[in-house]
N, C-alpha and C positions, 0 to 999 in steps of 0.2 A: 503494498500497499504504500510505504512511504518514497517508495523510487516515484513508484507511478502519481503519487500526489506531488511533486515538485518539478520532473520531467515535463510534463503535460502544459507549462506556462509560461515557460522562456526563461530568458533572465532577467533580473531584477536590479537595479541600484539600490533600492529602497530595499528595509527588514519589513513590510509590511505584509504580515502573511494575506491580505487579501488580494494580493498582487501578483503572487509569488507563490502559491498553494491552490491545491483541490483539494476535495472532498469527495471521496470517494463511495456513491450508495450500492451497498451490498445487501440490500433488503431479501431476506428477511433471517441473515445472518448478522446483523449488528449485535445482536444481543449476545450468540455465540463467542463472536470476536470482541467484546467487552468494548462496544462503541471503538476501538481504535481506529477506524475508519474517516472518523472527526476531526482531519487533520490540520481545516484552515479554525475549526473554533479551538484544541487543543495549543495550538501556536499563539493563539492571542488570548486565552485565559490557561494559560499552565499546571497551575495549582488547584485547578476546577478535580473534581473526581470525575472519571471520564463517562459516568452514568449521570452525568448534569449535560453532556455534550450537545444530544437532542435538541431540551430546550435551548442552550445558548445558539442552535440553529437557527431557529424560528425566528427567534429576533435579528439574528445576520441578513437572514432570509426579507425579512419585514424595512431591516433599516438600510440595507445595502443591498437592493434588488439588480444595480447594473455589474457591482462589483465582485458579489460572491459568486465564485466557481462551484460548480458539483456536477458530477459525471457518473453514469452506471460505470459498475466493475468489468462489465464484459466491454464497453467503448474502451473504458481503460487499459484494458490489457493489447484491445485490436490496436487502439492508434501506440502503444509503447512499442507494439512488435514491427508495426508495421511501418512506422514512422521513420523518417531518416532521422541519424542524431546529429547531424553535422549544420551548425547554427549557420544562416546566411547573417543575420542580425539577431538585436536582443529579442525579437518576438517571432522570429523565421525560423524556419530548419527549409533544409535544401534535402532533394536528394541527391548523390554526387552524380549519379549515373545519366538521370534523365532530367535531372535539372530543375524539378515539378519544386516550386514552392508552397510549403504550408504556415498559416500563418497562426501562433498559438494568443492567448491559450483557445484550448479546443475545450467546444460545449456540449 
């Protein structure tokens, strides 16, 4: 989860989790994984118990609609294994052979 949470957002000069981290949706497995997929929430409030992070997520979605990023586990793994890892810029990756460009963050 942690690799996907950071790899799909591009490079950021700031230390803002809303800009460089994504939360991975893993329903119905969130409970079994002790809510460890709530990466944005965890980085904003590291002192909170993981059991409280779903409530934090609701507030973040309400107040930071355009900045909050969440992606399904399936889509995250698909992007993680299919997209190139060569950065063209802070927010774009480029396939080294086809030169096709993908803009991050992915939603």
